[in-house]
SESESE-892177 format. One record per residue: z, y, x of N, C-alpha, C, O in turn; residue in one letter. Coordinates in steps of 0.2 Angstrom, whole numbers, plus 5000, padded with zeros to 4 digits. Layout:
residues N
ZYXZYXZYXZYXA ...
***
This chain:
residues 555
542853285326542353245321542053185325541753195330X 542153125322541953065325541153055324540953065318X 540853045329540153035327539952955327540252915331X 539552945322539352875321538852855327538352895328X 538952795329538452775334537852755330537852705326X 537352785332536652775328536352705331536352695337X 536152665327535752605329535052615328534752625322X 534652605333533952615333533652555331533652505335X 533352545325532952485324532452465329532052505331X 532452405330531952375335531352335331531552305327X 530852345333530252305330530352235332530352205338X 530352195327530452115327529752085330529252095327X 529852055336529252025338529151955336529651915336X 528551925335528551855332528751805338528551815344X 529151755336529351705341528751665343528351645340X 528751655350528151625353528351545353528751525357X 528051505348528251435348527751395352527151415353X 527951345355527551305359527051265354527251225350X 526351265356525951235351526051155351526151125357X 525951125346526051055345525451015349524851045348X 525550965352525050925355524650895350524850885344X 523950875351523550845346523850785343524250755346X 523650765337524050715334523950645337524350605337X 523350635341523250575344523750565350523950505352X 524050615353524550615358525250595355525650575359X 525350615349525950595346526050535343526550515341X 525450495342525550435339525850375343525750375349X 526250335340526550275344525950225346525450225343X 526050185351525550135353525450085348524850065348X 525950075344525750025338525250045334524850005331X 525150115332524650135328523950125331523450105328X 523950135338523250125341523150045341522550035340X 523650005342523549935342523249915335522749875335X 523549945330523249925323522549945322522149905319X 522350005324521650025323521249985327520649965325X 521349965333520949925337520949855335520349825336X 521449825332521449765329520949755323520549715323X 520949805319520549815313519849815315519349795312X 519749855321519049865323518749795326518149775325X 519149755329518949695332518849645326518349605326X 519249645321519049605315518449625312518049575310X 518249685311517649705308517049685312516549675309X 517149685318516549655322516449585323515949555323X 517049545323517049475324517049435317517049375318X 517049465312517049435305516349395305515849415307X 516449325302515849285302515249315298514649305299X 515449355293514849385289514649455292514249485289X 514949475297514749545300514049545304513949495307X 513649595303513049595306513149615314512649615317X 513749625316513849655323513849595328513749535326X 513949615334514049565339514549595345514849645344X 514649555350515049575355514849635359515249675361X 514249645360513949705363514149765359514349815362X 514049765352514249825348514949835348515149895348X 515349785348516049795349516349825355516749875355X 516049805361516249835367515949905368516349945371X 515449915365515149985365515650035361515750085363X 515850015355516350055351516950065355517250115355X 517250015359517850025363517750075368518150115370X 517150065371516950115377516950185374517150235377X 516650195368516550265365517250295364517350355364X 517650245361518350275360518750295366519050345366X 518650255371518950275378518750345380519050375384X 518150365378517850425381518050485376517950545378X 518450475371518650525366519150575370519050635370X 519650545372520150585376520650535380520550475380X 521050565383521550525388521950475384522150425386X 522150505378522650465374522250395372522550345372X 521650405369521250345367521050305373521050245373X 520950335379520750295385521350255387521250195389X 521950275387522550235388522650185384522850125385X 522550195377522650145372522050085372522250035371X 521450105374520850065373520850025380520549965380X 521050045385520950015392521149945392520849895394X 521749935389522049865389521649815385521549755386X 521449845379521049805374520349795377520049735376X 520049835380519349835383519349775388518849745389X 519849775392519849725398520249665397520249615401X 520649665392521049605390520649545388520749485391X 520149555384519749505381518949535383518749575379X 518649495387517949525389517449465387517549405389X 517049485382516449445380515849465382515649525380X 515449435386514849445389514349395386514449335388X 513949405381513549355378512849365379512549425379X 512449315379511749315379511349335385511649345390X 510749355384510349375390510449445392510649485388X 510349465398510349525401509749575398509249545397X 509849635399509249675397508749675402508849675408X 508049665399507549665404507449725409507349725414X 507649785406507649845410508149845415508049865421X 508749815414509249815419509049755424509249775430X 508749705422508549655427508049685432508049665438X 507549725429507049755433507349805438507149805444X 507849845435508149895440508549865446508449885451X 508849805445509249775450508849725454509149685458X 508249705451507849655454508149585454508249555459X 508449565448508749505448508449465442508149495438X 508549405442508349355436508849345431508749335425X 509449355433510049345428510649375431510749385437X 511149385427511849405429511949475431512449485435X 511549525429511649595431512349615428512749645431X 512549605422513149625419513749595422514249625423X 513649525424514249495427514349525434514949535436X 513849545438513949575445514149645444514549665448X 513949685439514249745438514949745437515449785439X 515149705432515849695430516249665436516849695437X 516049625440516349595446516549655451517049655454X 516049695452516149755456516649795454517049825458X 516649815447517249855445517849825446518349855447X 517949755444518649725445518849725452519449725453X 518349715457518549715464518749775466519249785470X 518449835464518649905466519249925463519549965466X 519349905457519949935453520349875451520349845445X 520849855455521249795454521649805448521949755445X 521849865447522249875441521949855434522249825430X 521349865434520949835428520849765428520949735423X 520849735434520749665434521449625432521349575430X 521949665433522649635430522649625423523049585420X 522249665419522249655412521849595409522049575404X 521449565413520949515410521349455409521649425413X 521349435402521649365400521149315398521249255399X 520649345395520149295392519449325394519249385394X 519049275396518349295399517849245396517849185396X 517349275393516749245390516149265394515949325394X 515849215397515249235401514649205398514649155394X 514049225399513449195395513349125397513349105403X 513249085392513049015394512349005394511948995390X 512049005401511349005402511148935404510648925407X 511648885403511448815406510848785401510548735403X 510748825396510148795392509448805395508948775394X 509448855399508848875403508848865410508348865414X 509448855413509548845420509848775421510348765419X 509548735425509748675427510348675431510248705437X 510948645429511548655434511448625440511748645445X 510948575441510848545448510348585452510248565458X 510048635449509548675453509848725457510448735456X 509548755461509748805466510048865461510548895463X 509648885456509848945452510448925448510848965447X 510448865445511048845442511648845446512148865443X 511648825452512248825456512448895458513048905458X 511948935459512049005461512449045455512849085456X 512249025449512549055443513249035442513649065440X 513348965443514048935443514448975448515048985446X 514248985454514549015459514749085457515249115459X 514249125453514349185451514949195446515349235446X 514949145442515549135437516149125441516749155439X 516149085446516749065450517049135453517649145453X 516549175455516849235459517149285453517549315455X 516849275447517149315442517849295440518349335439X 517949225440518649195439519149225445519749235444X 518849225451519349245457519449315456520049335459X 519049355453519249425452519749445447519949495446X 519949395443520449395437521049365439521149305437X 521549385442522149355444522549325439522949275440X 522549355433522949335427522549305422522749305416X 522049275423521549245418521949185415522249145418X 521849185408522149125405521649085401521849025400X 521049105400520549065396519849085399519749145399X 519449035400518749045401518449005396518448945395X 518149045391517849015385517149015385516749065388X 516848975381516148975380515648955385515048955385X 515948925391515548905397515948845400516448845403X 515648785398515948725400515348675403515148625400X 515148685409514748645413515048575414515648565415X 514548525414514848455415515148445422514948485427X 515648405422515948395429515748325431515948275427X 515448315437515248245439515648225445515348185449X 516248245446516748225451516448245458516648215463X 516048295458515848335464516148395465516248435459X 516248425471516548485472516148545469515548545471X 516348595466516048655464516548715464517148705463X 516248775465516748825466517048845460517648875460X 516748835454517048855448517648825446518148855445X 517648755447518348715446518848735451519448735450X 518648745457519148765462519448835461520048845461X 519048885458519248945456519748945451520248975451X 519548905446520048895440520648855442521248875439X 520648815447521248775449521748825452522348805453X 521548885454521948935458522248985453522749025455X 522048985447522349025442523048995439522948955435X 523549025441524248995439524449005432524848975429X 524149055429524249075422523749045417523749065411X 523348995419522848965414523248935409523648895410X 522948945403523348915397522948855394523248815391X 522248855395521848805392521248785396521048835400X 521048725396520448705400520148645396520448605393X 519448645397519048595394518648565399518248595403X 518748495400518348455404517848415401517948375396X 517248425402516648385400516448345406516048365410X 516648285406516548235411515848205410515648175405X 515448225415514648205415514548135417514948095417X 513848125419513648065420513948035427513948065432X 514147975426514547945432514247875434514547835437X 513547865433513247805435513247795442513247735445X 513247845446513247835454513947815456514047795462X 514447825452515147805454515347745451515547695455X 515247735445515447675442514947615443515047555444X 514247635443513747585445513447555438513047505439X 513647575433513447545426513447595421513847645421X 513047585416513147625410513647595405513947545407X 513647625399514147595394513947535391513747535385X 513947485394513847415391514447375391514647355397X 514747355386515347325386515347255389515847225391X 514747225390514647165393514747165401514747115404X 514647225403514647235411515347255413515547315410X 515747225417516347245419516347315423515947315427X 516747355421516747425425517247425430517747395430X 517047465436517547475441517947535440517747585437X 518547535443518947595443518647655447518247645451X 518847715445518647775448518847775456519447755457X 518447795460518647785467519247835469519347885465X 519647815474520247845475520147925477520547965475X 519647935481519448005483519348055477519548105476X 518948025472518748065466519348075462519448125459X 519748015461520348025457520848075460521148115456X 520948075466521448125469521148195469521548235467X 520548205470520248275469520348295462520448355461X 520248255457520248275450521048295449521148345445X 521448255451522148275450522348335453522748375451X 522048355459522248415463522148475459522448525460X 521548475455521448535451521948555446522048615445X 522448505444522948525440523648545443524148555440X 523648545450524248555453524548625452525148625451X 524148675451524448745450524548765442524648825441X 524348715438524248735431524948725427524948685422X 525448755429526148745426526148775419526648755415X 525748825418525748855411525248825406525148855401X 524848775408524248755404524648715398524948665399X 524448735392524748705386524148665382524348625377X 523548675383522948645379522448615384522248655389X 522348555383521848515388521448475384521648435379X 520748485385520248445382519948395387519748425393X 519848335386519548285390519048245386519148205382X 518348265387517848235383517348205388517148235393X 517148145386516648105391515948115388515848095382X 515548145392514848155390514448095393514448085400X 514048055389513648005392514147945395514447915391X 514147945401514447885405515047915409515247885414X 515347975407515848005411516547955411516647925406X 516847955416517447915417518047955420517947995424X 518647935417519247955421519747895420519847875414X 519947865425520347805424521047815421521247865420X 521347755419521947755416522447795420522847835418X 522447775427522947805431522947875432523347915433X 522247905431522147975432522448015426522748065426X 522347985420522548005414523348015414523648065413X 523647965416524447965417524648015422525148055421X 524248025428524448075433524348145430524748185431X 523848155426523748225423524248245418524548295419X 524548195414525048205410525748225413526048265411X 525848195419526448205423526348275427526848305428X 525748295428525648355432525648415428525648475431X 525648415422525648475417526248475413526348445408X 526748515416527448515412527448555405527848535401X 526948595404526848635398526348605393526248645388X 526048555394525548525390525848515383526348475382X 525548545378525748535371525148515366525248485361X 524548525368523948505364523448465368523248495373X 523348405366522848365369522348335365522448315359X 521748345368521048315365520748265369520648285375X 520648205367520348155371519748125367519948105361X 519148115369518648085365518148055370517948075375X 517847995367517247955369517347925376516847925380X 517947905378518047865384518047795383518247775377X 517947755388517847685388518547655387519047695388X 518647595385519247555384519647555390520247555390X 519247545396519547535402519847605405520247605409X 519647665402519947725404520547745400521047765403X 520447745394521047765389521147715384520647695380X 521747685383521847635379522547635376522947685377X 522847575374523447575371524047585376524547625375X 523847565382524347575387524447655389524947675391X 523847685389523847755390524247795385524547845387X 524247775379524647805374525347805375525747855373X 525647755378526347755380526547805385527147815386X 526047835389526247885394526147955391526248005395X 526047965385525948035382526648065382527148045381X 526548135384527148175384527348195377527048175372X 527848245377528048265370527548325368527648385370X 527048305364526548345362526648375355527048345351X 526348435354526348465347525748445343525748435337X 525148435347524548415344524148365348524148365354X 523848315344523548265347522948245343522948235337X 522348245347521748215343521348165348521248175353X 521348105345520948055348520348035344520348025338X 519748045348519148035344518647985348518547995354X 518447935345517947885348518247855354517847835358X 518847845354519147815360519247735358519647715355X 518747695361518747625359519347585361519447525359X 519747605366520247565369520847575364521347535366X 520847615360521447625355521447585349520947585346X 521947535348521947495343522447505338522847545339X 522447465332523047475327523647455330524147495329X 523747415335524347395338524647455342525247465342X 524147485346524347535350524547595346525047635348X 524247615341524447665336525147655333525547695332X 525247585331525847575329526447585334527047605332X 526347565340526847575345526947645347527447675348X 526347685346526447755347526847795342527247845344X 526847765336527347795331528047795333528447825330X 528247745337528947735339529147765345529647755348X 528647805349528847835355529347895353529147945350X 529947895356530447945355530148015356530348065353X 529748025362529548095364529048125358529048185358X 528648085355528248105350528548105343528248145339X 529048065341529248065334529548125332529448145326X 529848165336530148235334529748295337529948345336X 529148285340528848345343528148345340527848405339X 527848295338527148295336527048325329527348305324X 526648385328526548415322525848415319525748425313X 525348395323524648385321524448325324524448315330X 524148275320523848215323523148205319523048205313X 522648195324521948185321521648115324521648115330X 521448075320521248005322520448005319520347995313X 520048015324519348015322518947955325518947955331X 518547925321518147865323518447815327518247785332X 519147805325519447745328519447685324519647625327X 519147685318519047625314519747585313519747525315X 520247625311520847585309520747545303520547565298X 521047475304520947425299521547415294521447395289X 522147435297522747425293523047485290523147535294X 523047485284523447545280524147555282524347605283X 524547495283525247505285525247545292525847575293X 524847535296524847575303524847655301525247695304X 524347675297524347745295525047765291525247815292X 525247715287525947735284526447745289526947785288X 526447705294527047705299526947775303527447805304X 526347795304526247855308526547915304526847955306X 526347915297526547965293527347965292527648025291X 527647915292528347905290528747925296529247955296X 528547895302528947895308528947965312529447985315X 528348005311528248065314528648115310528348145305X 529248135312529748175308529548245307529748275302X 529048275311528948345310528148355309527848405311X 527848305307527048305306526948355300527148345295X 526448395302526248445297525448445295525248455289X 525048415300524348415298524148345300524348315306X 523748305296523548245298522748235296522548255290X 522348215300521648205299521448135301521648105306X 521148105296520848035297520148035295519948045289X 519648015300518948015299518747945302518747935307X 518447905297518147845300517647815294517647845288X 517247765296516847735291517147685287517047685280X 517547635290517847585286518447605283518747655285X 518647575277519247585274519847545276519847485276X 520447585278521047545280521347515274521447545269X 521447445275521747405269522447385270522647375276X 522747365265523347325265523247255267522647225266X 523747215269523647145271523447105265523647115259X 522947055266522747015261523346975258523746945261X 523346975251523846935248524546965247524946945244X 524547025250525247065250525147115244524647125241X 525747145243525847195238526347245240526747235244X 526247305238526647355240526847405234526447415230X 527447435234527647485229527447555231527347565237X 527247585226527047655228527647705229528147695226X 527647745234527047765237526947725243527347705247X 526247705244526147655250526147705257526447675262X 525847765256525947805262526247865260526247895254X 526647895264527147955262527347995268527347965274X 527448055267527648105273528048155269527748195265X 528648165271529048225268528948295271529148345269X 528448295277528348355280527648375280527448435282X 527148335279526448345279526248405274526448405268X 525848455277525648515273524948515272524648535267X 524548475276523848475276523548405278523848375283X 523148375274522848315275522048315274521848335269X 521748295280521048285279520848205279521048175284X 520648185274520548115273519848095271519548115266X 519448065276518748055275518547985277518447965283X 518547945272518447875273517747865270517647865264X 517247855274516547855271516347795266516047805261X 516547735268516347675264516947665259517547655262X 516847665253517347655248517747595249517447535251X 518347595248518847545248519447565244519447605239X 520047535246520647545242521047605245521547625242X 520847635251521247685254521247745250521847775249X 520747765247520747825243521147815237521547865235X 521147755234521547745228522347745230522747765226X 522447715235523147705238523447775239524047795238X 523047825242523247885244523347925238523847965237X 522947925233522947955226523647935223523947975220X 523747875222524347845219524947865223525447885220X 524947875229525547895233525647965232526247985232X 525148005231525248075230525548085223526048125222X 525248045218525548055211526248025211526648055206X 526447985215527147955215527647995219528247985220X 527448055221527848105225527948085232528448105235X 527448055235527548035242527448095247527548085253X 527148145245527048205249527248275246526848305243X 527948285246528148335242527948405245527948455241X 527748415251527648475254526848485255526648535258X 526448435253525748445254525448505250525648505244X 525048545253524748605249524048605250523748645246X 523748565254522948565254522748495256522948465261X 522248475252521948405254521148415254520848445250X 520848395259520148395260519848325261520048285265X 519448305256519248235256518448245254518248235249X 518048245260517348245258517048185256516548185252X 517348125257517148065254517548035249517747985248X 517648085244518048065238517548045232517348075228X 517347975233516747955229516847955222516447975218X 517447935219517547935212518047985210518247995204X 518148035214518548095212519348075211519648115208X 519548025214520248005213520748055217521248065214X 520548075222520948125226520948195223521348235222X 520348215220520248275217520648275210520848335208X 520748225207521148215201521848225202522148245197X 522148225208522848235208523048305211523548315213X 522448345212522548415214522548455209522348435203X 522748525210522648575205521948585202521548585206X 521848595196521148605193520848665196521148715198X 520148655197519748715200519148725195518848675193X 518948785194518448795190517748795194517248775191X 517748815200517148815204517348795211517748815214X 516948745214516948725221516348735224516348755230X 515748735221515148745224515148815226515348865223X 514748835232514748895235514048925232513648895230X 514048995231513449025228512849015232512249005230X 512949005239512348985243512048915242511548905244X 512448875239512248805238511648795234511248755234X 511548845229510948845225510348855228509848835226X 510348885234509748895238509648855244509148865248X 510048805244510048755250509548695248509748645246X 508848715248508348665246508348605250508248545248X 508448615257508348555261508948515260508848455261X 509548535259510148495258510048455251510248395251X 509748485246509648455240509148395241509248345238X 508648405245508148355246508548295250508348235249X 508948315255509248265258509748215254509748155255X 510048255249510548215245510048175240510248115239X 509548195238509048155233508748095237508648045234X 508648105243508248055247508748005249508547945251X 509448015249509947965251510447945246511047945247X 510147945240510647925234510947855235511447845232X 510547815238510847745239511247735245511447685247X 511347795249511747795255512347845254512347885250X 512847835258513447875258513347925263513247915269X 513447995261513348045266513948085267514448085263X 514048105273514648135275514448215277514448235282X 514348245271514148315272514548355267514648335261X 514748415268515148455264514648475258514948485252X 514048485259513648505253513648445248513648465242X 513548385250513548335245514248325242514248305236X 514748335246515448335243515548385238515848375232X 515348445239515448505234514948485228515248505222X 514348465229513948445223514248395219514248405213X 514548345222514848285218515448315214515648295209X 515848355218516548375215516348425209516748425204X 515848465210515648515204515348475198515548495193X 515048425200514748385194515348345190515348345184X 515848325194516448295190516848355186517048335181X 516848415189517148465185516748485178517048495173X 516048485179515648495173515648445168515648455162X 515748385171515748325166516448325162516448315156X 516948345165517648345162517648405157517948405152X 517248455159517348515155516948505148517048545143X 516448465149516048455143516348405138516048395132X 516848375139517248325135517848365132518148405135X 517948345126518548365122519148335125519248275124X 519648375127520248345130520748325125521048275125X 520848375120521248365115521148415109520748465111X 521448405103521248455098521948485095522448455095X 521848545093522448575090522248585082521748625081X 522648555078522548565071523048605067523648585068X 522848655064523348695060523348675053522848685049X 523948655050523948635043524448685039524948705042X 524348695033524748735029524848695022524348695019X 525448675021525548635014525148575014524948555009X 525148545020524748485020523948485020523648435020X 523748555020523048565020522848585027523148635029X 522348555030522048575036521748645035521248655032X 521948695039521748765039521248775044520648795043X 521348755051520948775056521048715061521548675061X 520448705065520448655070520148685077519648705076X 520548675082520248695089520148645093520648595094X 519648645097519448585102519548615109519248675111X 519948585113520148605120519748565124519848505125X 519248585128518948545133519348525139519848555140X 519148475142519448445148519448485154519048535155X 519748455159519648485166519748425171520048375169X 519648445177519748395183520248415187520248465190X 520848375187521448395191522048375187522048355181X 522648395190523248385187523648455186523748485191X 523848465180524248525179524848515182525248465181X 525148575185525748565189525748545196526148555200X 525148525198525048505205525048565209524748615207X 525348565215525348625220524848615226524848645231X 524448555225523948545231523248575229522948565224X 522948605234522348635233521848585236521848565242X 521348575232520748525234520248575237519848605234X 520148565244519748605248519148565251519248515253X 518548605251518048575254517748625259517048635260X 518148665262517948715267517948695274518348655276X 517448715278517348685285517848725289518148775288X 517948685295518348725300518048785303518348835305X 517348775304516948825307516448855301516148815298X 516548925300516148955295515448935295515148945300X 515148915289514448905289514248835291513648815290X 514648795293514548725295514548675289514848685285X 514048625290514048575285514548515286514548465282X 514848515292515348465294516048495293516148555295X 516448455290517148485289517548495295517848545295X 517448445300517948445306517548475311516948455313X 517848525315517548555321517448505326517948455327X 516948505330516848455335516548485342516448545342X 516548445347516348475354515648505353515648565357X 515148485350514548525350514548595347514148635349X 515148615344515248675341515448725347515348785346X 515648705353515848745358515448735364515448775369X 514948695365514548685371513848685369513448665374X 513648715364512848715362512648785365512748835363X 512348775371512048835375511448865372511248915374X 511048825368510448845366510548905361510048945360X 511148915358511248965353511149035357510949085354X 511349035363511349105367510649115370510449175370X 510349065373509749065376509149075372508649105373X 509149035366508549035361508849075355509049045350X 508849135355509049175350508549185344508049205345X 508849175338508449185332508849225327509349215325X 508449285325508849335321509449355324509949355320X 509449375330510049395333510249475332509849505328X 510749495335510949565334510549615339510549595345X 510349665336509949715341510349785340510149835343X 510949785337511249845336510949895330511249945329X 510449875327510149915322510449915315510249945311X 510949875315511349875308511649935307511849955301X 511749975312512150045311511650095313511850145316X 511050095312510550135314510450205310510050245311X 510950205305510950265301511250325305511250385303X 511550315311511850365315511250415317510650395318X 511450475317510950535318510550525325510050545325X 510850495330510550485336509950425335509550425340X 510050385330509450335329509450285334509950265336X 508850255334508750185338508950195345509250145348X 508850255348508950255356509750245357509950225362X 510150275352510850265353511150195352511550175356X 510850165347511250105344510850035347511249985347X 510250035348509949975350510149945356510249985361X 510049885357510149845363509749785363509449765358X 509749745368509349685369509649635363510249625362X 509149595360509349555355509849495358509649465363X 510449485355510849445357511149405352511249425346X 511449345353511749295348512449325346512749355350X 512549325339513149345336513749295338513849245334X 514049305343514549255346515149265341515449315341X 515349205339516049205335516449155339516249095339X 517049175342517449125346517749075341517949085336X 517749015344517948955341518648935344518648915350X 519148955341519848945344519948865345519848825340X 520148845351520248775352520848745348520848685347X 521248785345521748755341521448735334521848695330X 520848755332520548725326520448655327520348615322X 520348625333520248555334520848515331520748455331X 521448545330522048505329522248515322522748485320X 
***
């Protein structure tokens, strides 16, 4: 008899599975980047009550959450460093210093941990020049402190919000910046040069060229800036840079694409200097008295600029010939943004006639047209737009549109005035007190544009009559509007800088140090005081709500 082999059932044991790691360890880096990007937008929004201190504090708290967040936040925390406003009084007392405690602590960290220093691309330091005289011992020490911060950041690309005047004398800050090979942008505020030139800006007094030693020293600063693509050259008071130095700078910067030049004498920057311009993408000339209609006409024919220039801004050059403007718009084959700001109106030659469109561009997408004193320029531009001279134009900003000619060729808008305009009593008083003068303010422009809209809306534009068997049954009245149906052009009166009454961003928007030193209604961190930890957790020294002004807005 065969016996069956008996199978003894065994107790099934639960399989031991490896526990899943926390969700934050499984997220890809792109998810962290999106979260941190939205956090930065929430803090830096112009309408946000937050400030740079609150933003950095939140990044620091995220880094303390766990190692995954620390790894994700570290690059963001040190890539862009904004240190704004005054130091904490308690911190100053603790370290027995008058200023710069945060900078010195950060410098110590970057020197001890070189890996973190490699992350730094953009640095914002407190602009204390409003209360520290740059020529005093304390002012010089502070500039040297900023220079040591620059030297601690080997991959620095931008030093923003701190632009002391340059008087052709050696200082450590410029020397430190000149050694940063990856620098992307730089702003020169050339200061008072009466001790060099020997005279102030009096056209009747002949000026002498910049001394050779000063010229060579200035050129040497640009020797290692092979990656620099944005350069600002602004003359403050009587600052000078000779024509030869301008030409040398253009040749020493192989990557230069965006150039801003303002307020230099005719002997420093003129028509001849325009001929030495490299293949730029953006060019802004402002208050440069040596640039004439003839020079601009020749510039339009420079091969290097004809196919590279995408943005051109001509401010306070007082161009008298409208054909020069037409030549610029026509010859620059890739021009997308054009800005013209001046008091007088560029006109056609006397006794001549021209077929529409007088001015035209097949590539322009944005035009800022601001001619303060009325002439035929606004009318010629409006007729050129109506004649199809700007097929790609999508936005037109015209603060000095006195008769609404330019507004009338754009798409209709129901509302242009801002809600806050109703409460701008000082602005209303200024408009009422200067009714016999032309004002160049966005408030006055919005008020005039809204009045034209209301006036057109109160008039009957056409009637719809319904008849049946020759008998009038109903009649409908359709009120009018300001603009052109079918137009793709937006009539805009929004400023480059949020909250400003000036349409075009200017140098004072980036060098006003009083905003940081004399804080009014600044951020103290209490906007988020509903946290259970209360004031002790969230409060900090009152500081200015810094909002970065991108230098690309100038173009």
